[in-house]
N, C-alpha and C positions, 0 to 999 in steps of 0.2 A: 792584581791585572797591568800592565804599563802597556802604553803608544806605539813605544821605541827602545831602543836598549842601548843599553852605557855597561863598560865593563869596568872590574872593580867597585861592583855594588858588596854592599854585605849581604848575604846569602838571608831570604824572609822564608822561616818557614810558612805552608801552607795549612789553607783552612782545608777541613777542621783541624786544627791544631790545639796542642799541649802548653807552647809558651809563644809567647808575640803577639798575646792577646791586646784587642783596644774594647777596653769596654766605654762603651759611648751613654750618656745620662741625659735621658730624655726629659725635662722636667714638664710637661704640658705643650709638646707639638701637636700639630693640626693635623689634622687625617691629610690632607697638601702637603703638608712640609712633613711629614712621617716619609707618603710618596717622591718625593725629590730630594729626601737622605738619601731614600735607599735605592734612587737612580743616579746621583752622583757619587757616593761613597759606599755602598752595598759591601762591593770586596773589601773591602779593610775593616768591615765591620765583624765580630765577633762574638757579641753582647748588646741588650740596651736592657739597661735600666730606667724602669718609671721611678725617677726621683722623691724620696722618703712617700707619700701618700698623695701622689697630686694623681695618682689612677681612679682616684674616687673622685673625682672632680673633671677630669677630663670627657670632653666632648668625642661619642660614636668612640668609643676606646673597643670592643669589640670588630672595628671596623680596618682598625687602629694594629691590634695584634694582628688581623689577620693579613696584614701586609706587610708585618715585619714578616711572621709566620712561612709567605707566600716568597720570603727572600730569603729560608734560611737561616735566616737571622733569631735563635732564642733571645726569648723578653724575661723579663723576674723583674718582681716589685720590690720596692727599695725595704731598706731593714727596717725604718723606721715605722713606718704600716703594720709592718712584724709585729713589733712591740705595740702600739697601740690593739692592736688586739691582744697579746697578751694580757699586760695589764689588765684592760675592762675581765679577762676571764674571758677568753671568749676565742683561745686557740682552735679548738672546733671550728668554727664561723672560716676562721682564716682555712684551713683546710680544704672545707667544704667553697671556698672561695678561691684557692687554688684550679681546683675539678671543673667547675662553672667555666674558666677562663681556658681552661686546658695548657695551662701552663706548667713547664714542663720542668722550670726550675727556679729558687726562693731564695732568698738572701735570711741566714738567720743574725740579728745582732744584739747589743746589747747597751749600746753609746748610750741610751737616754732612761734608760731605768737600771734601773740595781738589779740586778739579777745575781744568785749565785752560780757561778762559773757553772757544774755540775747541773744542772737544772740547765742553764742555756744548751749543754752536751750531749743532755736530753732531749729539747724541742731537735737538734741535728739529731740524732741515730733514729726518732719522730719522723720527720720528714721526709730523713735520707730512703726510707722507705717508698716515700709517695714520690719524691721528685729529687731532681740534681740539686744537692745542697752546697751553697755558697755563705762562708763564715766567715764576718766582721768584727775586728778584734780595735779597741782603740779607744777614744773617749772622743764626743762631742763635745765635752766642758774642755774650752783652754786652760785653763784651770789645773786641770786633773792630769798630770806626767806619770805615765805608766812605765816603769823600769823596765829597761831589753829583755833581763828576767823575767820577766813576768808576759809581755808580748812574747816571747821560742816557747815560754809553757803552758799559753793559750791556744797557739796554734795550734803546737803541737799534740795535744789533745782535740781539740777542733779534728787536724784532721784524723784522728783512731776513731771522735765518734762520725765520722763519715763525710765530714765536708769536702768537697771534691777540691776547690781551692779556697784559700781565707783571703782576707782584704786585708789590706792597713787602710786605717782609718783617718781619713784629711778634710771627710765633709767639699761640698761644692767650692769650696772657697780654697780650698788649700789652704788652711792655719793655721792647724790642730794637726791632734794623731801623731801624724808622720814630722809635722812639719811645725817650726815656730809657728808665732802670732804676724814676721812678719813674712811668710811664704818659703825662710829658708830649710834646705832639708835636712833633718836630725841626723847626718849621716853615719856618727857612732852605731845611732840604734840602727840602722838600716844591715851595715857594715857587721854586727852580732847576731841581728836574727838571720843571715847571711851564710853563718858558723854553722849553723843550725838546721836550718830549714832550707828543704830546695827550692831554688831560685821561681825555677816551673809552676811551684804550689802555689805562689805570693801571686795576687796582685796586686800592685802599687796606686792608690788614687792620687791623681798627680796632673788636677785639672789645672794647670800652669804652665806657659812651654818653658820656662828656668827647672822647674820641678822636671818635662817629660826629656828635656836636655840631660838632666845630673845622669837620673838614672840608664838613659842609652848610652851614658859613657862611661858610665860605672860597668852595668852588666851586657849591656851590647843589644844590636838592633830588635832581639827577641824576647824582650823583658815584656811584662804583662805591666799593661798600663790600663788606668782605669778612671770613671768621671770624665771624661774626656767630652766635652762642649763637640755637638751635631756639627754647629761649622768650624769645627778645628782637626775634623780624623782626617782631611789631606793631608793636612800641615801636617799633621804628625808625623803620615809616611814618608813625609819628605823628609823629614828629621831621621827616622828610623834609614835612610836608606843613603845619609850623607848627602843629599838635596837641595838641604839650606844653611845658610853661612852658618848656623849654630856649633855643627856638625861637618859641615862642605871636609875639612882634614882629616877627621878623624879615620875615620874608616878606610882611606886613603893611609895612613902611616900605622895605623890596626893590622892590615892586611886583612881583613875577616877573620881576626883571630875570635876564635872561639871563646863562649865565657868560663872562664871556671876561678870559682872564687879560692884566694888563697891567700889566707888570716896576714902573712908574714909578707909577700911582695906587697899588699895592697894598705898595708902600715897598721895593722890594726894590733 
């Protein structure tokens, strides 16, 4: 939805879409804040994550979920909450929780606990019979560097196990996993992942503007981005459309070139 038209804007996919996703991180918004978010930016939000375990402490959770549901925006609980249930051997309680709140999506992650990867894939397969599963790859531990081949191996296995999309870990700080402690993108990692995994199957957590700009320039306006703060949804959309200084000339020069990853061309 735009209020007026301009020529030479990159073509954006329309909701419901498979690429060009914006996943928003709700870290405990109030009911009124959720209503305001939907009113101001709901047209640009594809899915909302209730960060880590904040849903357990959020007041009027039922009402807030209904606000998002009425806006046609799916919601899922943070992967850390899934891990909190699993480590306490309460996986079936977690499944009942999804039913209680009539959630249609769930995240499976292992960023905070050690879990054999085949066990993680089993959780994905089980939950995929109940809901749409997003699985997160990468560690929340800044000291734990996962080599590119292992990211690819895990992403492939999790998609095969039934994950709808895989999420590249960065935390809400944008300083682990896909990124160095400074917030700089591990560009070689991203490039290597994209030689094996279709770009539309990945949601890249990118809470910081410079990270969003990097992914949009590298992959295009319809890259899937996640962990976007609520007040950054519309600013992100302007970056996607080349309506902010960071990408102002980018799409004029690219002439809306559709993303096609070429390792030789892109210097891999």
